[in-house]
C-alpha positions as CSV (number, residue, x, y, z in Angstrom):
1,X,13.7,5.6,-78.0
2,X,13.1,2.1,-79.5
3,X,9.6,1.2,-80.5
4,X,8.5,-2.4,-80.3
5,X,6.2,-3.9,-83.0
6,X,3.1,-3.4,-80.8
7,X,3.7,0.3,-80.4
8,X,1.1,2.7,-81.7
9,X,1.2,6.4,-82.6
10,X,-1.2,9.2,-83.4
11,X,-1.8,9.9,-87.1
12,X,-4.1,11.8,-89.3
13,X,-6.3,9.2,-91.0
14,X,-8.4,9.7,-94.1
15,X,-11.5,7.8,-93.0
16,X,-13.2,8.2,-96.4
17,X,-12.9,10.5,-99.4
18,X,-14.4,13.9,-99.0
19,X,-14.0,17.3,-97.3
20,X,-11.8,18.1,-94.3
21,X,-14.4,16.5,-92.0
22,X,-13.3,13.0,-93.1
23,X,-9.9,13.5,-91.3
24,X,-9.6,12.0,-87.8
25,X,-6.7,11.6,-85.3
26,X,-6.4,7.9,-84.7
27,X,-4.0,5.4,-83.1
28,X,-2.3,3.4,-85.7
29,X,0.7,1.0,-85.7
30,X,4.0,2.8,-85.6
31,X,6.5,2.1,-88.4
32,X,9.6,0.1,-87.9
33,X,12.9,1.1,-89.5
34,X,14.4,-1.2,-92.1
35,X,18.1,-2.0,-92.1
36,X,19.2,1.2,-93.9
37,X,16.5,3.4,-92.4
38,X,16.1,5.8,-89.5
39,X,12.9,6.2,-87.4
40,X,12.1,9.9,-86.9
41,X,9.9,11.3,-84.2
42,X,8.1,14.0,-86.1
43,X,8.1,17.4,-84.5
44,X,6.6,19.3,-87.4
45,X,5.3,18.7,-90.9
46,X,3.3,20.7,-93.5
47,X,0.4,20.6,-95.9
48,X,0.7,20.4,-99.7
49,X,-1.8,20.4,-102.5
50,X,-1.3,16.7,-102.9
51,X,-2.6,16.1,-99.4
52,X,-5.9,17.8,-100.4
53,X,-6.2,15.8,-103.5
54,X,-5.4,12.5,-101.7
55,X,-8.1,13.3,-99.1
56,X,-10.6,13.9,-102.0
57,X,-9.7,10.6,-103.7
58,X,-8.1,12.4,-106.6
59,X,-4.5,11.5,-106.1
60,X,-3.6,7.9,-105.0
61,X,-0.4,7.5,-103.0
62,X,2.3,5.6,-104.9
63,X,3.0,1.9,-104.1
64,X,4.4,1.4,-100.6
65,X,3.0,4.6,-99.2
66,X,0.0,4.7,-96.9
67,X,-3.2,5.3,-98.8
68,X,-5.0,6.7,-95.7
69,X,-2.3,8.8,-94.1
70,X,-1.1,11.8,-96.2
71,X,2.0,14.0,-95.6
72,X,5.0,14.4,-97.9
73,X,7.5,16.0,-95.5
74,X,8.8,16.0,-92.0
75,X,11.2,17.5,-89.5
76,X,12.1,15.8,-86.2
77,X,14.6,13.8,-84.2
78,X,16.1,10.5,-85.0
79,X,14.4,8.0,-82.5
80,X,15.9,4.7,-83.7
81,X,18.3,3.3,-86.3
82,X,18.1,0.3,-88.6
83,X,20.8,-2.4,-88.3
84,X,22.9,-0.8,-91.1
85,X,22.1,2.8,-90.5
86,X,25.2,4.4,-89.1
87,X,25.1,7.9,-90.7
88,X,23.0,9.5,-87.9
89,X,22.8,9.3,-84.1
90,X,19.8,9.2,-81.9
91,X,18.4,12.7,-81.3
92,X,19.9,14.2,-84.4
93,X,17.7,16.8,-86.0
94,X,16.7,15.8,-89.5
95,X,14.2,16.6,-92.2
96,X,13.2,15.2,-95.5
97,X,10.5,14.2,-98.0
98,X,8.6,10.9,-98.2
99,X,5.9,9.4,-100.4
100,X,3.3,9.6,-97.7
101,X,2.5,9.1,-94.0
102,X,4.1,12.3,-92.8
103,X,1.1,13.5,-90.8
104,X,1.9,11.2,-87.9
105,X,4.1,11.0,-84.8
106,X,6.7,8.8,-86.4
107,X,8.0,8.1,-90.0
108,X,10.8,6.0,-91.4
109,X,13.2,7.2,-94.1
110,X,16.4,5.9,-95.8
111,X,19.4,7.3,-93.9
112,X,20.6,9.0,-97.0
113,X,17.3,10.6,-97.9
114,X,17.3,13.0,-94.9
115,X,19.2,16.2,-94.3
116,X,20.3,17.9,-91.1
117,X,18.1,20.7,-89.7
118,X,20.2,23.8,-89.2
119,X,20.5,24.9,-85.5
120,X,18.9,28.2,-86.2
121,X,15.6,26.7,-87.4
122,X,12.9,26.0,-84.8
123,X,10.6,23.1,-85.4
124,X,7.7,24.9,-87.1
125,X,10.2,26.5,-89.5
126,X,12.0,23.3,-90.2
127,X,8.7,21.6,-91.1
128,X,8.0,24.2,-93.7
129,X,11.3,23.6,-95.6
130,X,11.7,20.1,-97.3
131,X,9.0,19.9,-99.9
132,X,9.2,23.5,-101.2
133,X,12.9,24.0,-101.2
134,X,13.7,20.6,-102.6
135,X,11.1,21.0,-105.3
136,X,12.2,24.5,-106.2
137,X,16.0,23.8,-106.2
138,X,15.5,20.6,-108.2
139,X,13.4,22.4,-110.8
140,X,15.9,25.1,-111.2
141,X,18.6,22.5,-111.7
142,X,16.6,20.6,-114.3
143,X,16.1,24.0,-116.1
144,X,19.9,24.5,-116.2
145,X,19.3,27.9,-114.5
146,X,22.3,30.2,-114.5
147,X,23.1,33.5,-112.7
148,X,21.7,36.6,-114.4
149,X,18.9,34.7,-116.1
150,X,15.3,35.9,-115.9
151,X,12.9,33.5,-114.1
152,X,9.2,33.7,-114.0
153,X,7.4,31.8,-111.2
154,X,3.7,31.3,-111.5
155,X,1.8,31.3,-108.2
156,X,4.7,33.2,-106.6
157,X,2.9,33.4,-103.2
158,X,2.8,29.6,-102.8
159,X,5.3,27.8,-100.7
160,X,7.3,26.6,-103.7
161,X,6.9,29.9,-105.4
162,X,8.5,31.8,-102.5
163,X,11.2,29.2,-102.1
164,X,12.0,29.5,-105.8
165,X,12.0,33.3,-105.7
166,X,14.5,33.3,-102.9
167,X,16.8,30.7,-104.6
168,X,16.8,32.6,-107.9
169,X,17.8,35.7,-106.0
170,X,20.4,33.9,-103.9
171,X,22.1,32.4,-107.0
172,X,22.2,35.7,-108.8
173,X,19.2,35.6,-111.1
174,X,16.2,37.9,-111.6
175,X,12.9,36.6,-110.1
176,X,9.5,37.6,-111.4
177,X,6.2,36.1,-110.6
178,X,2.4,36.0,-111.1
179,X,-0.4,35.9,-108.5
180,X,-4.1,36.3,-108.6
181,X,-3.9,39.1,-106.0
182,X,-1.6,42.2,-105.9
183,X,-1.2,41.8,-102.2
184,X,0.9,38.6,-102.7
185,X,3.0,40.3,-105.3
186,X,3.9,43.1,-102.9
187,X,4.6,40.7,-100.0
188,X,6.8,38.5,-102.3
189,X,9.1,41.5,-103.0
190,X,10.5,41.2,-99.5
191,X,11.9,37.8,-100.6
192,X,13.6,38.9,-103.7
193,X,10.8,39.3,-106.3
194,X,11.7,42.1,-108.7
195,X,8.3,42.6,-110.3
196,X,5.0,40.8,-110.5
197,X,2.0,40.4,-112.8
198,X,-1.5,40.1,-111.4
199,X,-3.8,37.5,-113.0
200,X,-7.3,38.0,-111.6
201,X,-8.7,35.7,-114.2
202,X,-7.3,33.7,-117.2
203,X,-8.3,36.5,-119.7
204,X,-5.6,38.6,-118.1
205,X,-2.9,36.2,-119.3
206,X,-3.1,37.8,-122.8
207,X,-0.9,40.6,-121.5
208,X,1.8,38.3,-120.0
209,X,4.0,38.8,-123.1
210,X,4.0,42.5,-122.7
211,X,5.0,42.2,-119.0
212,X,7.9,39.9,-120.1
213,X,9.1,42.3,-122.7
214,X,9.0,45.2,-120.2
215,X,10.8,43.6,-117.3
216,X,13.4,41.7,-119.3
217,X,14.2,44.5,-121.8
218,X,12.6,42.6,-124.7
219,X,14.4,39.3,-124.1
220,X,11.7,37.2,-122.5
221,X,12.0,34.7,-119.7
222,X,14.8,32.2,-119.7
223,X,13.1,29.9,-117.3
224,X,9.5,29.5,-116.2
225,X,8.5,27.5,-113.2
226,X,4.9,26.7,-113.8
227,X,3.0,25.6,-110.7
228,X,-0.4,26.2,-112.2
229,X,-0.6,24.6,-115.7
230,X,-3.8,25.2,-117.8
231,X,-3.9,28.5,-119.5
232,X,-0.7,29.7,-117.7
233,X,1.3,27.1,-119.7
234,X,0.1,28.3,-123.1
235,X,0.6,32.0,-122.1
236,X,4.1,31.2,-121.0
237,X,5.2,30.0,-124.4
238,X,4.8,33.5,-125.9
239,X,6.7,35.1,-123.1
240,X,9.8,32.9,-123.4
241,X,13.3,33.9,-124.5
242,X,15.0,32.0,-127.3
243,X,16.0,28.5,-126.0
244,X,14.0,29.1,-122.8
245,X,13.0,26.3,-120.5
246,X,9.6,25.7,-119.0
247,X,9.4,23.4,-115.9
248,X,5.9,22.1,-115.3
249,X,5.5,21.4,-111.6
250,X,1.7,21.5,-111.0
251,X,-1.7,21.8,-112.6
252,X,-3.9,23.6,-110.1
253,X,-5.3,25.8,-112.9
254,X,-6.1,22.8,-115.1
255,X,-4.5,19.7,-116.7
256,X,-5.1,20.7,-120.3
257,X,-3.9,23.6,-122.4
258,X,-4.3,24.6,-126.0
259,X,-0.8,25.5,-127.2
260,X,0.8,26.9,-130.3
261,X,3.5,24.4,-131.2
262,X,5.2,26.9,-133.5
263,X,6.1,28.9,-130.4
264,X,8.0,25.8,-129.1
265,X,9.6,25.1,-132.5
266,X,10.5,28.7,-133.4
267,X,12.1,29.6,-130.1
268,X,13.6,26.1,-129.6
269,X,12.1,25.8,-126.2
270,X,12.5,23.0,-123.7
271,X,9.4,21.7,-121.9
272,X,10.1,19.5,-118.8
273,X,7.6,17.9,-116.5
274,X,8.7,17.1,-112.9
275,X,7.3,15.4,-109.9
276,X,9.0,14.3,-106.6
277,X,6.5,11.9,-105.0
278,X,6.7,9.1,-107.5
279,X,10.5,9.1,-107.9
280,X,12.7,6.1,-107.1
281,X,14.6,6.0,-103.8
282,X,17.8,6.5,-105.6
283,X,16.5,9.7,-107.2
284,X,15.2,11.0,-103.9
285,X,18.6,10.4,-102.3
286,X,20.2,12.4,-105.1
287,X,17.9,15.3,-104.7
288,X,18.2,15.3,-100.9
289,X,22.0,15.3,-101.2
290,X,21.9,18.3,-103.6
291,X,19.5,20.1,-101.3
292,X,21.8,19.4,-98.2
293,X,24.9,20.6,-100.1
294,X,23.5,23.7,-101.8
295,X,20.4,24.8,-100.0
296,X,20.8,23.9,-96.3
297,X,23.9,26.2,-95.9
298,X,21.8,29.1,-97.2
299,X,19.1,28.3,-94.6
300,X,21.8,28.1,-91.9
301,X,23.2,31.5,-92.7
302,X,19.7,33.0,-93.2
303,X,20.3,34.0,-96.8
304,X,16.9,32.3,-97.4
305,X,14.2,31.4,-95.0
306,X,11.0,29.3,-94.9
307,X,7.8,31.4,-95.3
308,X,5.0,30.3,-92.9
309,X,1.4,31.3,-93.5
310,X,0.0,29.6,-90.4
311,X,0.8,27.0,-87.8
312,X,-1.8,24.4,-86.6
313,X,-1.4,21.7,-83.9
314,X,-2.1,18.3,-85.5
315,X,-5.4,18.1,-83.6
316,X,-6.6,21.0,-85.8
317,X,-5.9,19.2,-89.0
318,X,-9.4,19.9,-90.4
319,X,-8.9,23.7,-89.9
320,X,-5.4,23.4,-91.6
321,X,-6.9,21.8,-94.7
322,X,-9.6,24.5,-94.8
323,X,-6.9,27.2,-94.6
324,X,-5.0,25.7,-97.6
325,X,-8.1,25.2,-99.6
326,X,-9.0,28.9,-99.1
327,X,-6.4,29.9,-101.6
328,X,-5.6,32.8,-99.4
329,X,-2.3,31.4,-98.1
330,X,1.1,33.1,-98.4
331,X,3.7,30.5,-97.8
332,X,3.3,27.2,-95.9
333,X,0.6,25.8,-93.7
334,X,2.6,24.0,-91.0
335,X,1.5,21.3,-88.6
336,X,3.1,20.7,-85.2
337,X,3.0,17.6,-83.1
338,X,2.2,17.8,-79.4
């Protein structure tokens, strides 16, 4: 398929800032691949917290990404090739992350910033993979994670939380997690979680250190993947092992925290912040290659798997947003294209 410059496509458009009702399916101009890019016909994509924030006007898309079309990941078939794009063939099954615009029938991406979809993954499953597994694997790499280490994952029932839990287990580590409900802790054990800590409200975090001492034999956590921020970050400091590493990935529990700096100093902790969306193309190519080399084979042999909470056709985008906002999800909210 080759799209001319007058071709249009269906996309989810943010018509104004607000609730899910501001989202509409509209015809918009289809993108054209640049010289080193591929045009991908999207078969499935998924929702992320950033999409909710962008819809509310609380998270502007980075320069070059659509401000009124969200979507950070995609899975689909190569529909067209730029003049210098020779790595893929038309109809190849690919997936990847982008800075925005993924909730549409077509996207463009650099030929080196996409990975092959394993044959065993059907489209809904493939759409649930890129953002969470790339984020989780990249975070573990930044943390210098090694086999046999103890890793705590806050919000373990989230898409990234479940991806991280599986990766820690697959690479020989010990995965622990927190959740606001015991149900998500129990369900996560099927994906490699060894033990979990329920946090019904922030006051319960005062006992996180005791949990760490119990499950790690007094050592503490070598790595914490913090998807929540706020009071979780401060509580994590006390639960860390000597020379532990905290990777701050998100701040859904708040963007500020009162911390004891002496915990960082005394334990010689490393605190690292990470974000994928605003990285340069070169950095995104690097993380995609690492994902393709080290994570995709695990998906292909089913050592790990995407965890899907629910699947919505793109026409039900408002319902999909409401589902993610409910905070009742376990795994990914997936969108499929008709």
